[in-house]
C-alpha positions in Angstrom: -37.5 42.4 30.2 -38.2 42.0 34.0 -37.0 38.6 34.5 -33.7 39.9 32.9 -33.6 42.5 35.3 -34.4 40.6 38.4 -31.9 37.6 36.7 -29.1 41.0 36.9 -30.4 42.0 40.6 -29.6 38.3 42.0 -26.0 38.5 40.8 -23.9 39.6 43.2 -25.8 36.4 45.2 -24.5 34.5 43.0 -20.9 35.4 43.3 -21.6 35.2 47.2 -22.6 31.9 46.5 -19.8 31.3 44.2 -17.1 32.7 47.0 -18.5 30.1 49.9 -17.9 26.9 47.5 -14.3 28.4 48.3 -13.0 26.4 44.3 -14.5 22.7 46.0 -16.4 21.6 42.9 -13.5 20.4 41.1 -12.7 17.6 43.7 -16.1 16.5 42.8 -16.1 17.1 39.5 -13.3 14.8 39.2 -13.9 12.1 41.3 -17.6 11.6 38.9 -15.1 12.0 36.3 -12.5 9.3 37.6 -15.9 7.2 38.0 -17.4 7.2 35.0 -13.5 6.5 33.9 -12.7 3.4 35.6 -16.4 2.3 35.5 -15.6 2.6 31.9 -12.7 0.9 31.3 -13.9 -1.9 33.5 -17.0 -2.9 31.0 -14.5 -2.3 28.0 -12.4 -4.6 29.6 -14.1 -7.0 30.1 -15.5 -6.8 26.3 -12.5 -7.3 25.8 -11.9 -10.5 27.2 -15.2 -11.7 25.7 -14.4 -11.8 22.2 -10.4 -12.6 22.7 -10.3 -15.0 26.1 -6.5 -16.0 25.2 -5.7 -11.8 25.6 -6.7 -11.8 29.3 -3.3 -11.2 31.1 -2.5 -8.3 28.8 -6.1 -7.3 28.7 -6.3 -7.5 32.6 -2.8 -5.1 32.6 -3.6 -2.4 30.5 -6.9 -2.1 32.2 -5.8 -2.1 36.0 -3.4 1.1 34.6 -5.7 3.4 32.9 -8.1 2.6 36.0 -5.3 3.8 37.9 -4.7 6.7 35.9 -8.2 7.4 36.3 -8.1 7.6 40.0 -5.1 10.4 39.8 -6.9 12.6 38.5 -8.8 12.2 42.2 -5.4 13.2 44.6 -4.3 15.6 41.6 -7.1 17.8 41.6 -7.4 17.3 45.6 -3.6 18.7 45.9 -4.0 21.5 44.0 -7.7 22.3 45.9 -6.1 22.1 49.3 
């Protein structure tokens, strides 16, 4: 019970910390998500070309499009955060 009371006593400090972040954490999370997304697109495109080398052109085109869409998340989050 003491731990719960100590936590509740520190809740205002937690809200103060969250207010100082100013809502910019979504930009960092979008950057991490876009990085993971682009990495997955690249890995799966390389795997697909390895399985079917004749489809390299189409796979490259689709990979670039999806990588650009994943990177677009960062710009959307920056504009919403600004």
